[in-house]
mmCIF file of the N, C-alpha and C atoms, coordinates in Angstrom:
data_MODEL
# 
_entry.id   MODEL 
# 
loop_
_atom_site.group_PDB 
_atom_site.id 
_atom_site.type_symbol 
_atom_site.label_atom_id 
_atom_site.label_alt_id 
_atom_site.label_comp_id 
_atom_site.label_asym_id 
_atom_site.label_entity_id 
_atom_site.label_seq_id 
_atom_site.pdbx_PDB_ins_code 
_atom_site.Cartn_x 
_atom_site.Cartn_y 
_atom_site.Cartn_z 
_atom_site.occupancy 
_atom_site.B_iso_or_equiv 
_atom_site.pdbx_formal_charge 
_atom_site.auth_seq_id 
_atom_site.auth_comp_id 
_atom_site.auth_asym_id 
_atom_site.auth_atom_id 
_atom_site.pdbx_PDB_model_num 
ATOM 1   N N  . UNK A 1 1  ? -15.891 -4.051  16.923  1.00 0.00 ? 1  UNK A N  1 
ATOM 2   C CA . UNK A 1 1  ? -15.401 -3.979  15.153  1.00 0.00 ? 1  UNK A CA 1 
ATOM 3   C C  . UNK A 1 1  ? -14.563 -5.140  15.365  1.00 0.00 ? 1  UNK A C  1 
ATOM 4   N N  . UNK A 1 2  ? -14.701 -5.868  14.508  1.00 0.00 ? 2  UNK A N  1 
ATOM 5   C CA . UNK A 1 2  ? -13.163 -6.947  14.307  1.00 0.00 ? 2  UNK A CA 1 
ATOM 6   C C  . UNK A 1 2  ? -12.193 -6.081  13.839  1.00 0.00 ? 2  UNK A C  1 
ATOM 7   N N  . UNK A 1 3  ? -11.000 -6.440  14.303  1.00 0.00 ? 3  UNK A N  1 
ATOM 8   C CA . UNK A 1 3  ? -9.607  -6.043  13.814  1.00 0.00 ? 3  UNK A CA 1 
ATOM 9   C C  . UNK A 1 3  ? -9.144  -6.439  12.337  1.00 0.00 ? 3  UNK A C  1 
ATOM 10  N N  . UNK A 1 4  ? -8.523  -5.258  11.829  1.00 0.00 ? 4  UNK A N  1 
ATOM 11  C CA . UNK A 1 4  ? -7.825  -5.845  10.393  1.00 0.00 ? 4  UNK A CA 1 
ATOM 12  C C  . UNK A 1 4  ? -6.567  -6.389  10.907  1.00 0.00 ? 4  UNK A C  1 
ATOM 13  N N  . UNK A 1 5  ? -6.369  -7.434  10.120  1.00 0.00 ? 5  UNK A N  1 
ATOM 14  C CA . UNK A 1 5  ? -5.236  -8.228  10.369  1.00 0.00 ? 5  UNK A CA 1 
ATOM 15  C C  . UNK A 1 5  ? -4.263  -8.517  8.958   1.00 0.00 ? 5  UNK A C  1 
ATOM 16  N N  . UNK A 1 6  ? -2.942  -8.709  9.304   1.00 0.00 ? 6  UNK A N  1 
ATOM 17  C CA . UNK A 1 6  ? -2.161  -9.156  8.376   1.00 0.00 ? 6  UNK A CA 1 
ATOM 18  C C  . UNK A 1 6  ? -1.567  -10.551 8.631   1.00 0.00 ? 6  UNK A C  1 
ATOM 19  N N  . UNK A 1 7  ? -1.583  -11.556 7.615   1.00 0.00 ? 7  UNK A N  1 
ATOM 20  C CA . UNK A 1 7  ? -0.431  -12.655 7.992   1.00 0.00 ? 7  UNK A CA 1 
ATOM 21  C C  . UNK A 1 7  ? 0.315   -12.609 7.285   1.00 0.00 ? 7  UNK A C  1 
ATOM 22  N N  . UNK A 1 8  ? 1.825   -12.840 7.800   1.00 0.00 ? 8  UNK A N  1 
ATOM 23  C CA . UNK A 1 8  ? 2.904   -12.901 6.952   1.00 0.00 ? 8  UNK A CA 1 
ATOM 24  C C  . UNK A 1 8  ? 3.665   -14.231 7.184   1.00 0.00 ? 8  UNK A C  1 
ATOM 25  N N  . UNK A 1 9  ? 4.664   -14.257 6.181   1.00 0.00 ? 9  UNK A N  1 
ATOM 26  C CA . UNK A 1 9  ? 5.544   -15.529 6.062   1.00 0.00 ? 9  UNK A CA 1 
ATOM 27  C C  . UNK A 1 9  ? 7.056   -14.666 6.134   1.00 0.00 ? 9  UNK A C  1 
ATOM 28  N N  . UNK A 1 10 ? 7.910   -15.392 6.733   1.00 0.00 ? 10 UNK A N  1 
ATOM 29  C CA . UNK A 1 10 ? 9.364   -14.703 6.698   1.00 0.00 ? 10 UNK A CA 1 
ATOM 30  C C  . UNK A 1 10 ? 10.109  -15.180 5.392   1.00 0.00 ? 10 UNK A C  1 
ATOM 31  N N  . UNK A 1 11 ? 10.607  -14.537 4.817   1.00 0.00 ? 11 UNK A N  1 
ATOM 32  C CA . UNK A 1 11 ? 11.452  -14.455 3.868   1.00 0.00 ? 11 UNK A CA 1 
ATOM 33  C C  . UNK A 1 11 ? 12.838  -14.230 4.409   1.00 0.00 ? 11 UNK A C  1 
ATOM 34  N N  . UNK A 1 12 ? 13.619  -15.229 4.340   1.00 0.00 ? 12 UNK A N  1 
ATOM 35  C CA . UNK A 1 12 ? 15.156  -14.806 4.587   1.00 0.00 ? 12 UNK A CA 1 
ATOM 36  C C  . UNK A 1 12 ? 16.014  -13.531 4.178   1.00 0.00 ? 12 UNK A C  1 
ATOM 37  N N  . UNK A 1 13 ? 15.404  -13.319 2.924   1.00 0.00 ? 13 UNK A N  1 
ATOM 38  C CA . UNK A 1 13 ? 16.084  -11.940 2.138   1.00 0.00 ? 13 UNK A CA 1 
ATOM 39  C C  . UNK A 1 13 ? 15.522  -10.793 2.254   1.00 0.00 ? 13 UNK A C  1 
ATOM 40  N N  . UNK A 1 14 ? 13.997  -10.909 2.314   1.00 0.00 ? 14 UNK A N  1 
ATOM 41  C CA . UNK A 1 14 ? 13.276  -9.824  2.601   1.00 0.00 ? 14 UNK A CA 1 
ATOM 42  C C  . UNK A 1 14 ? 12.569  -9.557  3.676   1.00 0.00 ? 14 UNK A C  1 
ATOM 43  N N  . UNK A 1 15 ? 12.821  -10.287 4.783   1.00 0.00 ? 15 UNK A N  1 
ATOM 44  C CA . UNK A 1 15 ? 11.813  -10.103 6.006   1.00 0.00 ? 15 UNK A CA 1 
ATOM 45  C C  . UNK A 1 15 ? 10.677  -10.687 5.865   1.00 0.00 ? 15 UNK A C  1 
ATOM 46  N N  . UNK A 1 16 ? 9.714   -9.825  6.645   1.00 0.00 ? 16 UNK A N  1 
ATOM 47  C CA . UNK A 1 16 ? 8.172   -10.402 6.691   1.00 0.00 ? 16 UNK A CA 1 
ATOM 48  C C  . UNK A 1 16 ? 7.334   -9.963  5.296   1.00 0.00 ? 16 UNK A C  1 
ATOM 49  N N  . UNK A 1 17 ? 7.086   -10.958 4.840   1.00 0.00 ? 17 UNK A N  1 
ATOM 50  C CA . UNK A 1 17 ? 6.372   -10.663 3.598   1.00 0.00 ? 17 UNK A CA 1 
ATOM 51  C C  . UNK A 1 17 ? 4.350   -11.140 3.824   1.00 0.00 ? 17 UNK A C  1 
ATOM 52  N N  . UNK A 1 18 ? 3.621   -10.273 3.614   1.00 0.00 ? 18 UNK A N  1 
ATOM 53  C CA . UNK A 1 18 ? 2.204   -10.427 3.740   1.00 0.00 ? 18 UNK A CA 1 
ATOM 54  C C  . UNK A 1 18 ? 1.790   -11.356 2.578   1.00 0.00 ? 18 UNK A C  1 
ATOM 55  N N  . UNK A 1 19 ? 0.914   -12.133 3.527   1.00 0.00 ? 19 UNK A N  1 
ATOM 56  C CA . UNK A 1 19 ? 0.269   -13.467 2.491   1.00 0.00 ? 19 UNK A CA 1 
ATOM 57  C C  . UNK A 1 19 ? -0.966  -13.648 2.400   1.00 0.00 ? 19 UNK A C  1 
ATOM 58  N N  . UNK A 1 20 ? -1.713  -13.070 3.382   1.00 0.00 ? 20 UNK A N  1 
ATOM 59  C CA . UNK A 1 20 ? -3.216  -12.843 3.538   1.00 0.00 ? 20 UNK A CA 1 
ATOM 60  C C  . UNK A 1 20 ? -3.622  -11.605 4.478   1.00 0.00 ? 20 UNK A C  1 
ATOM 61  N N  . UNK A 1 21 ? -4.591  -11.042 4.262   1.00 0.00 ? 21 UNK A N  1 
ATOM 62  C CA . UNK A 1 21 ? -4.940  -9.909  4.930   1.00 0.00 ? 21 UNK A CA 1 
ATOM 63  C C  . UNK A 1 21 ? -6.456  -9.430  4.930   1.00 0.00 ? 21 UNK A C  1 
ATOM 64  N N  . UNK A 1 22 ? -7.035  -9.072  5.802   1.00 0.00 ? 22 UNK A N  1 
ATOM 65  C CA . UNK A 1 22 ? -8.564  -8.770  5.691   1.00 0.00 ? 22 UNK A CA 1 
ATOM 66  C C  . UNK A 1 22 ? -9.384  -8.918  7.067   1.00 0.00 ? 22 UNK A C  1 
ATOM 67  N N  . UNK A 1 23 ? -10.306 -8.934  7.680   1.00 0.00 ? 23 UNK A N  1 
ATOM 68  C CA . UNK A 1 23 ? -10.896 -9.127  8.769   1.00 0.00 ? 23 UNK A CA 1 
ATOM 69  C C  . UNK A 1 23 ? -11.071 -10.519 8.999   1.00 0.00 ? 23 UNK A C  1 
ATOM 70  N N  . UNK A 1 24 ? -11.616 -10.947 9.928   1.00 0.00 ? 24 UNK A N  1 
ATOM 71  C CA . UNK A 1 24 ? -11.842 -12.418 10.344  1.00 0.00 ? 24 UNK A CA 1 
ATOM 72  C C  . UNK A 1 24 ? -12.789 -12.960 9.456   1.00 0.00 ? 24 UNK A C  1 
ATOM 73  N N  . UNK A 1 25 ? -13.566 -12.647 8.991   1.00 0.00 ? 25 UNK A N  1 
ATOM 74  C CA . UNK A 1 25 ? -14.714 -13.193 8.164   1.00 0.00 ? 25 UNK A CA 1 
ATOM 75  C C  . UNK A 1 25 ? -14.673 -12.747 6.877   1.00 0.00 ? 25 UNK A C  1 
ATOM 76  N N  . UNK A 1 26 ? -13.303 -11.978 6.305   1.00 0.00 ? 26 UNK A N  1 
ATOM 77  C CA . UNK A 1 26 ? -13.135 -11.507 5.024   1.00 0.00 ? 26 UNK A CA 1 
ATOM 78  C C  . UNK A 1 26 ? -11.675 -11.554 4.599   1.00 0.00 ? 26 UNK A C  1 
ATOM 79  N N  . UNK A 1 27 ? -10.871 -12.166 4.789   1.00 0.00 ? 27 UNK A N  1 
ATOM 80  C CA . UNK A 1 27 ? -9.794  -12.757 4.356   1.00 0.00 ? 27 UNK A CA 1 
ATOM 81  C C  . UNK A 1 27 ? -9.143  -12.764 3.202   1.00 0.00 ? 27 UNK A C  1 
ATOM 82  N N  . UNK A 1 28 ? -8.492  -11.850 2.607   1.00 0.00 ? 28 UNK A N  1 
ATOM 83  C CA . UNK A 1 28 ? -7.716  -11.885 0.759   1.00 0.00 ? 28 UNK A CA 1 
ATOM 84  C C  . UNK A 1 28 ? -6.559  -12.616 0.707   1.00 0.00 ? 28 UNK A C  1 
ATOM 85  N N  . UNK A 1 29 ? -6.313  -13.310 -0.134  1.00 0.00 ? 29 UNK A N  1 
ATOM 86  C CA . UNK A 1 29 ? -5.158  -14.155 -0.262  1.00 0.00 ? 29 UNK A CA 1 
ATOM 87  C C  . UNK A 1 29 ? -4.379  -13.163 -1.233  1.00 0.00 ? 29 UNK A C  1 
ATOM 88  N N  . UNK A 1 30 ? -3.315  -13.231 -0.951  1.00 0.00 ? 30 UNK A N  1 
ATOM 89  C CA . UNK A 1 30 ? -2.306  -12.264 -1.828  1.00 0.00 ? 30 UNK A CA 1 
ATOM 90  C C  . UNK A 1 30 ? -1.733  -13.404 -2.700  1.00 0.00 ? 30 UNK A C  1 
ATOM 91  N N  . UNK A 1 31 ? -1.693  -12.884 -4.090  1.00 0.00 ? 31 UNK A N  1 
ATOM 92  C CA . UNK A 1 31 ? -1.185  -13.525 -5.430  1.00 0.00 ? 31 UNK A CA 1 
ATOM 93  C C  . UNK A 1 31 ? -0.069  -13.250 -5.681  1.00 0.00 ? 31 UNK A C  1 
ATOM 94  N N  . UNK A 1 32 ? 0.283   -12.041 -5.490  1.00 0.00 ? 32 UNK A N  1 
ATOM 95  C CA . UNK A 1 32 ? 1.560   -11.474 -5.563  1.00 0.00 ? 32 UNK A CA 1 
ATOM 96  C C  . UNK A 1 32 ? 1.997   -10.126 -4.976  1.00 0.00 ? 32 UNK A C  1 
ATOM 97  N N  . UNK A 1 33 ? 3.239   -10.092 -4.562  1.00 0.00 ? 33 UNK A N  1 
ATOM 98  C CA . UNK A 1 33 ? 3.938   -8.982  -4.194  1.00 0.00 ? 33 UNK A CA 1 
ATOM 99  C C  . UNK A 1 33 ? 4.358   -8.080  -5.178  1.00 0.00 ? 33 UNK A C  1 
ATOM 100 N N  . UNK A 1 34 ? 3.943   -7.159  -5.724  1.00 0.00 ? 34 UNK A N  1 
ATOM 101 C CA . UNK A 1 34 ? 4.246   -6.520  -6.653  1.00 0.00 ? 34 UNK A CA 1 
ATOM 102 C C  . UNK A 1 34 ? 5.583   -5.702  -6.352  1.00 0.00 ? 34 UNK A C  1 
ATOM 103 N N  . UNK A 1 35 ? 5.929   -4.774  -5.028  1.00 0.00 ? 35 UNK A N  1 
ATOM 104 C CA . UNK A 1 35 ? 6.664   -3.878  -4.698  1.00 0.00 ? 35 UNK A CA 1 
ATOM 105 C C  . UNK A 1 35 ? 6.640   -3.797  -3.234  1.00 0.00 ? 35 UNK A C  1 
ATOM 106 N N  . UNK A 1 36 ? 7.989   -3.457  -2.833  1.00 0.00 ? 36 UNK A N  1 
ATOM 107 C CA . UNK A 1 36 ? 7.985   -3.102  -1.374  1.00 0.00 ? 36 UNK A CA 1 
ATOM 108 C C  . UNK A 1 36 ? 8.888   -2.205  -0.961  1.00 0.00 ? 36 UNK A C  1 
ATOM 109 N N  . UNK A 1 37 ? 9.033   -1.326  -0.262  1.00 0.00 ? 37 UNK A N  1 
ATOM 110 C CA . UNK A 1 37 ? 9.589   0.021   -0.348  1.00 0.00 ? 37 UNK A CA 1 
ATOM 111 C C  . UNK A 1 37 ? 9.543   0.630   1.258   1.00 0.00 ? 37 UNK A C  1 
ATOM 112 N N  . UNK A 1 38 ? 10.594  0.842   2.095   1.00 0.00 ? 38 UNK A N  1 
ATOM 113 C CA . UNK A 1 38 ? 10.423  1.648   3.399   1.00 0.00 ? 38 UNK A CA 1 
ATOM 114 C C  . UNK A 1 38 ? 10.623  3.109   3.295   1.00 0.00 ? 38 UNK A C  1 
ATOM 115 N N  . UNK A 1 39 ? 9.872   3.431   4.319   1.00 0.00 ? 39 UNK A N  1 
ATOM 116 C CA . UNK A 1 39 ? 9.845   4.977   4.757   1.00 0.00 ? 39 UNK A CA 1 
ATOM 117 C C  . UNK A 1 39 ? 10.380  5.346   5.770   1.00 0.00 ? 39 UNK A C  1 
ATOM 118 N N  . UNK A 1 40 ? 10.373  6.605   6.374   1.00 0.00 ? 40 UNK A N  1 
ATOM 119 C CA . UNK A 1 40 ? 11.100  6.594   7.722   1.00 0.00 ? 40 UNK A CA 1 
ATOM 120 C C  . UNK A 1 40 ? 10.483  6.171   9.006   1.00 0.00 ? 40 UNK A C  1 
ATOM 121 N N  . UNK A 1 41 ? 8.946   6.139   8.651   1.00 0.00 ? 41 UNK A N  1 
ATOM 122 C CA . UNK A 1 41 ? 7.979   5.441   9.602   1.00 0.00 ? 41 UNK A CA 1 
ATOM 123 C C  . UNK A 1 41 ? 7.327   4.266   9.260   1.00 0.00 ? 41 UNK A C  1 
ATOM 124 N N  . UNK A 1 42 ? 7.232   3.745   7.930   1.00 0.00 ? 42 UNK A N  1 
ATOM 125 C CA . UNK A 1 42 ? 6.547   2.949   7.610   1.00 0.00 ? 42 UNK A CA 1 
ATOM 126 C C  . UNK A 1 42 ? 7.224   2.230   6.581   1.00 0.00 ? 42 UNK A C  1 
ATOM 127 N N  . UNK A 1 43 ? 6.607   0.762   6.492   1.00 0.00 ? 43 UNK A N  1 
ATOM 128 C CA . UNK A 1 43 ? 7.168   -0.253  5.460   1.00 0.00 ? 43 UNK A CA 1 
ATOM 129 C C  . UNK A 1 43 ? 6.122   -0.384  4.549   1.00 0.00 ? 43 UNK A C  1 
ATOM 130 N N  . UNK A 1 44 ? 6.052   -0.122  3.352   1.00 0.00 ? 44 UNK A N  1 
ATOM 131 C CA . UNK A 1 44 ? 5.085   -0.605  2.371   1.00 0.00 ? 44 UNK A CA 1 
ATOM 132 C C  . UNK A 1 44 ? 4.801   -1.286  1.532   1.00 0.00 ? 44 UNK A C  1 
ATOM 133 N N  . UNK A 1 45 ? 4.052   -2.478  1.141   1.00 0.00 ? 45 UNK A N  1 
ATOM 134 C CA . UNK A 1 45 ? 3.886   -3.216  0.239   1.00 0.00 ? 45 UNK A CA 1 
ATOM 135 C C  . UNK A 1 45 ? 2.793   -2.969  -0.632  1.00 0.00 ? 45 UNK A C  1 
ATOM 136 N N  . UNK A 1 46 ? 2.928   -3.310  -2.071  1.00 0.00 ? 46 UNK A N  1 
ATOM 137 C CA . UNK A 1 46 ? 2.386   -3.169  -3.102  1.00 0.00 ? 46 UNK A CA 1 
ATOM 138 C C  . UNK A 1 46 ? 1.771   -4.462  -3.684  1.00 0.00 ? 46 UNK A C  1 
ATOM 139 N N  . UNK A 1 47 ? 0.517   -5.157  -3.596  1.00 0.00 ? 47 UNK A N  1 
ATOM 140 C CA . UNK A 1 47 ? 0.302   -6.545  -3.598  1.00 0.00 ? 47 UNK A CA 1 
ATOM 141 C C  . UNK A 1 47 ? -0.846  -6.664  -4.387  1.00 0.00 ? 47 UNK A C  1 
ATOM 142 N N  . UNK A 1 48 ? -1.020  -7.467  -5.153  1.00 0.00 ? 48 UNK A N  1 
ATOM 143 C CA . UNK A 1 48 ? -2.093  -8.135  -6.129  1.00 0.00 ? 48 UNK A CA 1 
ATOM 144 C C  . UNK A 1 48 ? -2.838  -9.211  -5.177  1.00 0.00 ? 48 UNK A C  1 
ATOM 145 N N  . UNK A 1 49 ? -4.182  -9.513  -5.531  1.00 0.00 ? 49 UNK A N  1 
ATOM 146 C CA . UNK A 1 49 ? -4.917  -10.126 -4.744  1.00 0.00 ? 49 UNK A CA 1 
ATOM 147 C C  . UNK A 1 49 ? -5.481  -11.306 -5.950  1.00 0.00 ? 49 UNK A C  1 
ATOM 148 N N  . UNK A 1 50 ? -5.995  -12.190 -5.554  1.00 0.00 ? 50 UNK A N  1 
ATOM 149 C CA . UNK A 1 50 ? -6.471  -13.311 -6.565  1.00 0.00 ? 50 UNK A CA 1 
ATOM 150 C C  . UNK A 1 50 ? -7.499  -12.634 -7.394  1.00 0.00 ? 50 UNK A C  1 
ATOM 151 N N  . UNK A 1 51 ? -8.086  -11.833 -7.054  1.00 0.00 ? 51 UNK A N  1 
ATOM 152 C CA . UNK A 1 51 ? -9.235  -11.074 -7.846  1.00 0.00 ? 51 UNK A CA 1 
ATOM 153 C C  . UNK A 1 51 ? -8.640  -9.816  -8.702  1.00 0.00 ? 51 UNK A C  1 
ATOM 154 N N  . UNK A 1 52 ? -7.190  -9.755  -9.026  1.00 0.00 ? 52 UNK A N  1 
ATOM 155 C CA . UNK A 1 52 ? -6.559  -8.760  -9.620  1.00 0.00 ? 52 UNK A CA 1 
ATOM 156 C C  . UNK A 1 52 ? -6.645  -7.417  -9.329  1.00 0.00 ? 52 UNK A C  1 
ATOM 157 N N  . UNK A 1 53 ? -6.994  -7.103  -8.007  1.00 0.00 ? 53 UNK A N  1 
ATOM 158 C CA . UNK A 1 53 ? -7.309  -5.798  -7.425  1.00 0.00 ? 53 UNK A CA 1 
ATOM 159 C C  . UNK A 1 53 ? -5.676  -5.723  -6.869  1.00 0.00 ? 53 UNK A C  1 
ATOM 160 N N  . UNK A 1 54 ? -5.798  -4.278  -6.779  1.00 0.00 ? 54 UNK A N  1 
ATOM 161 C CA . UNK A 1 54 ? -4.100  -4.015  -5.892  1.00 0.00 ? 54 UNK A CA 1 
ATOM 162 C C  . UNK A 1 54 ? -4.368  -2.982  -4.807  1.00 0.00 ? 54 UNK A C  1 
ATOM 163 N N  . UNK A 1 55 ? -3.665  -3.401  -3.749  1.00 0.00 ? 55 UNK A N  1 
ATOM 164 C CA . UNK A 1 55 ? -3.732  -2.615  -2.570  1.00 0.00 ? 55 UNK A CA 1 
ATOM 165 C C  . UNK A 1 55 ? -2.044  -2.330  -2.020  1.00 0.00 ? 55 UNK A C  1 
ATOM 166 N N  . UNK A 1 56 ? -2.076  -1.418  -1.395  1.00 0.00 ? 56 UNK A N  1 
ATOM 167 C CA . UNK A 1 56 ? -0.702  -0.870  -0.891  1.00 0.00 ? 56 UNK A CA 1 
ATOM 168 C C  . UNK A 1 56 ? -0.971  -0.896  0.475   1.00 0.00 ? 56 UNK A C  1 
ATOM 169 N N  . UNK A 1 57 ? -0.284  -2.159  1.494   1.00 0.00 ? 57 UNK A N  1 
ATOM 170 C CA . UNK A 1 57 ? -0.893  -2.335  2.697   1.00 0.00 ? 57 UNK A CA 1 
ATOM 171 C C  . UNK A 1 57 ? 0.480   -1.270  3.413   1.00 0.00 ? 57 UNK A C  1 
ATOM 172 N N  . UNK A 1 58 ? 0.339   -0.552  4.441   1.00 0.00 ? 58 UNK A N  1 
ATOM 173 C CA . UNK A 1 58 ? 1.337   -0.076  5.269   1.00 0.00 ? 58 UNK A CA 1 
ATOM 174 C C  . UNK A 1 58 ? 1.231   -0.644  6.679   1.00 0.00 ? 58 UNK A C  1 
ATOM 175 N N  . UNK A 1 59 ? 2.382   -0.755  6.898   1.00 0.00 ? 59 UNK A N  1 
ATOM 176 C CA . UNK A 1 59 ? 2.810   -1.483  8.377   1.00 0.00 ? 59 UNK A CA 1 
ATOM 177 C C  . UNK A 1 59 ? 3.958   -0.534  9.127   1.00 0.00 ? 59 UNK A C  1 
ATOM 178 N N  . UNK A 1 60 ? 3.443   0.226   10.368  1.00 0.00 ? 60 UNK A N  1 
ATOM 179 C CA . UNK A 1 60 ? 3.875   1.466   11.356  1.00 0.00 ? 60 UNK A CA 1 
ATOM 180 C C  . UNK A 1 60 ? 5.133   0.615   11.612  1.00 0.00 ? 60 UNK A C  1 
ATOM 181 N N  . UNK A 1 61 ? 6.462   1.078   11.684  1.00 0.00 ? 61 UNK A N  1 
ATOM 182 C CA . UNK A 1 61 ? 7.615   0.349   12.483  1.00 0.00 ? 61 UNK A CA 1 
ATOM 183 C C  . UNK A 1 61 ? 7.401   0.125   13.734  1.00 0.00 ? 61 UNK A C  1 
ATOM 184 N N  . UNK A 1 62 ? 6.868   1.444   14.589  1.00 0.00 ? 62 UNK A N  1 
ATOM 185 C CA . UNK A 1 62 ? 6.958   1.402   16.024  1.00 0.00 ? 62 UNK A CA 1 
ATOM 186 C C  . UNK A 1 62 ? 5.945   0.720   16.696  1.00 0.00 ? 62 UNK A C  1 
ATOM 187 N N  . UNK A 1 63 ? 4.752   0.704   16.124  1.00 0.00 ? 63 UNK A N  1 
ATOM 188 C CA . UNK A 1 63 ? 3.446   -0.248  16.674  1.00 0.00 ? 63 UNK A CA 1 
ATOM 189 C C  . UNK A 1 63 ? 3.327   -1.365  15.939  1.00 0.00 ? 63 UNK A C  1 
ATOM 190 N N  . UNK A 1 64 ? 3.628   -1.435  14.713  1.00 0.00 ? 64 UNK A N  1 
ATOM 191 C CA . UNK A 1 64 ? 3.587   -2.760  13.839  1.00 0.00 ? 64 UNK A CA 1 
ATOM 192 C C  . UNK A 1 64 ? 2.072   -2.700  13.363  1.00 0.00 ? 64 UNK A C  1 
ATOM 193 N N  . UNK A 1 65 ? 1.305   -1.763  13.920  1.00 0.00 ? 65 UNK A N  1 
ATOM 194 C CA . UNK A 1 65 ? -0.120  -1.659  12.899  1.00 0.00 ? 65 UNK A CA 1 
ATOM 195 C C  . UNK A 1 65 ? -0.035  -1.613  11.529  1.00 0.00 ? 65 UNK A C  1 
ATOM 196 N N  . UNK A 1 66 ? -1.300  -2.490  11.072  1.00 0.00 ? 66 UNK A N  1 
ATOM 197 C CA . UNK A 1 66 ? -1.221  -2.250  9.349   1.00 0.00 ? 66 UNK A CA 1 
ATOM 198 C C  . UNK A 1 66 ? -2.453  -1.246  9.113   1.00 0.00 ? 66 UNK A C  1 
ATOM 199 N N  . UNK A 1 67 ? -2.388  -0.958  7.883   1.00 0.00 ? 67 UNK A N  1 
ATOM 200 C CA . UNK A 1 67 ? -3.487  -0.106  7.018   1.00 0.00 ? 67 UNK A CA 1 
ATOM 201 C C  . UNK A 1 67 ? -3.593  -0.469  5.870   1.00 0.00 ? 67 UNK A C  1 
ATOM 202 N N  . UNK A 1 68 ? -4.935  -0.302  5.497   1.00 0.00 ? 68 UNK A N  1 
ATOM 203 C CA . UNK A 1 68 ? -4.534  -0.117  4.023   1.00 0.00 ? 68 UNK A CA 1 
ATOM 204 C C  . UNK A 1 68 ? -4.637  1.272   3.220   1.00 0.00 ? 68 UNK A C  1 
ATOM 205 N N  . UNK A 1 69 ? -3.546  1.358   2.428   1.00 0.00 ? 69 UNK A N  1 
ATOM 206 C CA . UNK A 1 69 ? -3.127  2.531   2.204   1.00 0.00 ? 69 UNK A CA 1 
ATOM 207 C C  . UNK A 1 69 ? -3.547  3.240   0.851   1.00 0.00 ? 69 UNK A C  1 
ATOM 208 N N  . UNK A 1 70 ? -3.753  2.328   0.178   1.00 0.00 ? 70 UNK A N  1 
ATOM 209 C CA . UNK A 1 70 ? -4.530  2.320   -1.494  1.00 0.00 ? 70 UNK A CA 1 
ATOM 210 C C  . UNK A 1 70 ? -5.202  1.277   -1.835  1.00 0.00 ? 70 UNK A C  1 
ATOM 211 N N  . UNK A 1 71 ? -6.148  1.220   -2.336  1.00 0.00 ? 71 UNK A N  1 
ATOM 212 C CA . UNK A 1 71 ? -6.769  0.216   -3.130  1.00 0.00 ? 71 UNK A CA 1 
ATOM 213 C C  . UNK A 1 71 ? -7.361  0.548   -4.709  1.00 0.00 ? 71 UNK A C  1 
ATOM 214 N N  . UNK A 1 72 ? -7.184  -0.366  -5.333  1.00 0.00 ? 72 UNK A N  1 
ATOM 215 C CA . UNK A 1 72 ? -7.554  -0.268  -6.576  1.00 0.00 ? 72 UNK A CA 1 
ATOM 216 C C  . UNK A 1 72 ? -8.499  -1.310  -7.190  1.00 0.00 ? 72 UNK A C  1 
ATOM 217 N N  . UNK A 1 73 ? -9.351  -1.470  -7.472  1.00 0.00 ? 73 UNK A N  1 
ATOM 218 C CA . UNK A 1 73 ? -10.408 -2.835  -7.831  1.00 0.00 ? 73 UNK A CA 1 
ATOM 219 C C  . UNK A 1 73 ? -9.786  -3.052  -9.240  1.00 0.00 ? 73 UNK A C  1 
ATOM 220 N N  . UNK A 1 74 ? -9.932  -4.706  -9.558  1.00 0.00 ? 74 UNK A N  1 
ATOM 221 C CA . UNK A 1 74 ? -9.513  -4.944  -10.701 1.00 0.00 ? 74 UNK A CA 1 
ATOM 222 C C  . UNK A 1 74 ? -10.430 -4.283  -11.803 1.00 0.00 ? 74 UNK A C  1 
ATOM 223 N N  . UNK A 1 75 ? -9.565  -4.001  -12.882 1.00 0.00 ? 75 UNK A N  1 
ATOM 224 C CA . UNK A 1 75 ? -10.215 -3.254  -14.132 1.00 0.00 ? 75 UNK A CA 1 
ATOM 225 C C  . UNK A 1 75 ? -10.655 -1.683  -14.172 1.00 0.00 ? 75 UNK A C  1 
ATOM 226 N N  . UNK A 1 76 ? -10.310 -1.271  -13.120 1.00 0.00 ? 76 UNK A N  1 
ATOM 227 C CA . UNK A 1 76 ? -10.322 0.431   -12.660 1.00 0.00 ? 76 UNK A CA 1 
ATOM 228 C C  . UNK A 1 76 ? -9.150  0.728   -13.185 1.00 0.00 ? 76 UNK A C  1 
ATOM 229 N N  . UNK A 1 77 ? -9.030  2.036   -13.818 1.00 0.00 ? 77 UNK A N  1 
ATOM 230 C CA . UNK A 1 77 ? -7.641  2.690   -14.252 1.00 0.00 ? 77 UNK A CA 1 
ATOM 231 C C  . UNK A 1 77 ? -7.050  3.771   -13.172 1.00 0.00 ? 77 UNK A C  1 
# 
């Protein structure tokens, strides 16, 4: 099974910021970083993709593993 991947750029003020995510054959470009917050064990990024869908990506602090924590397709309430 192909591995879920998040590509990031480094921002001097905010640290690593995701710019693309997905699987090798289905990468999605991030159009907007809406919000970023930190929990005790995870860092969360609320993002909007080019198709206006909203995701929350979660990065585990210890392992560095990424997951999709939330998804809402464009046009859904």
